[in-house]
C-alpha positions in Angstrom: -10.1 18.7 -9.3 -8.0 21.2 -7.4 -6.5 24.0 -9.4 -2.9 23.5 -10.6 -0.4 26.2 -9.8 2.4 24.7 -11.8 4.2 27.6 -13.3 7.5 27.4 -15.3 9.6 30.4 -16.0 11.7 29.8 -19.1 15.1 31.4 -19.1 16.6 32.8 -22.3 18.8 29.8 -23.1 16.5 27.1 -21.9 15.7 24.3 -24.4 12.2 23.0 -24.9 13.2 19.7 -23.4 14.5 21.4 -20.2 11.3 23.4 -20.0 9.1 20.3 -20.3 11.2 18.5 -17.7 10.8 21.5 -15.4 7.0 21.5 -16.0 6.6 17.8 -15.3 8.6 18.2 -12.1 6.4 21.1 -11.1 3.2 19.1 -11.9 4.5 16.2 -9.8 5.2 18.5 -6.8 1.7 20.0 -7.1 0.2 16.5 -7.1 -1.5 17.0 -10.5 -0.9 13.4 -11.7 -2.4 11.8 -8.6 -5.4 14.1 -8.7 -6.1 13.2 -12.4 -5.7 9.5 -11.6 -8.1 9.8 -8.7 -10.7 11.6 -10.9 -10.2 9.3 -13.9 -13.2 7.0 -12.9 -16.0 7.7 -10.5 -16.0 5.6 -7.4 -19.1 5.2 -5.4 -18.6 5.9 -1.7 -19.0 2.3 -0.8 -16.3 1.3 -3.4 -14.0 4.0 -2.1 -14.4 2.6 1.5 -13.7 -0.9 0.2 -10.5 0.3 -1.5 -9.5 2.0 1.7 -10.1 -1.1 3.8 -8.1 -3.2 1.3 -5.2 -0.8 1.4 -5.3 -0.8 5.2 -5.4 -4.7 5.3 -2.3 -4.9 2.9 -0.5 -2.3 5.1 -1.2 -4.3 8.2 -0.1 -7.6 6.6 3.2 -6.0 5.4 3.9 -4.6 8.8 3.2 -7.9 10.4 5.6 -9.6 8.0 8.3 -7.1 8.7 7.9 -7.5 12.5 8.1 -11.3 12.1 11.2 -11.1 10.0 12.9 -8.7 12.5 12.0 -11.1 15.3 13.4 -14.0 13.3 16.6 -12.2 12.7 17.1 -11.2 16.4 16.0 -14.6 17.9 18.8 -16.5 19.5 19.8 -19.6 17.6 19.4 -22.8 19.5 21.7 -25.7 18.5 20.7 -29.2 19.4 23.5 -31.5 20.6 23.9 -34.4 18.3 
C-alpha cells in the first residue's frame, strides 16, 4: 500500500464533524479508499489479467452501444408511401 499523506489542520472553531468530513475528503483525494479496496483480497496475476480483459470488453461494448445509438439518432428517417 502506498503511504497516505492525508493531513487535516483543525482550526480553532472547527467541529469534530467538519474535521472528519475534511479528513474523508483528503483520503478520497489521496486515493486511499481505492488502494485499500485493491489490497483487500489477493488476486493472482492471471485473475488480475482476467478482470482487466473483462473491464476492457465491457468498455468496448458500451462504446459500441453509444456509437450505434448516435448513428440511429442521426440516421435520416425514410417514410414509405402508403
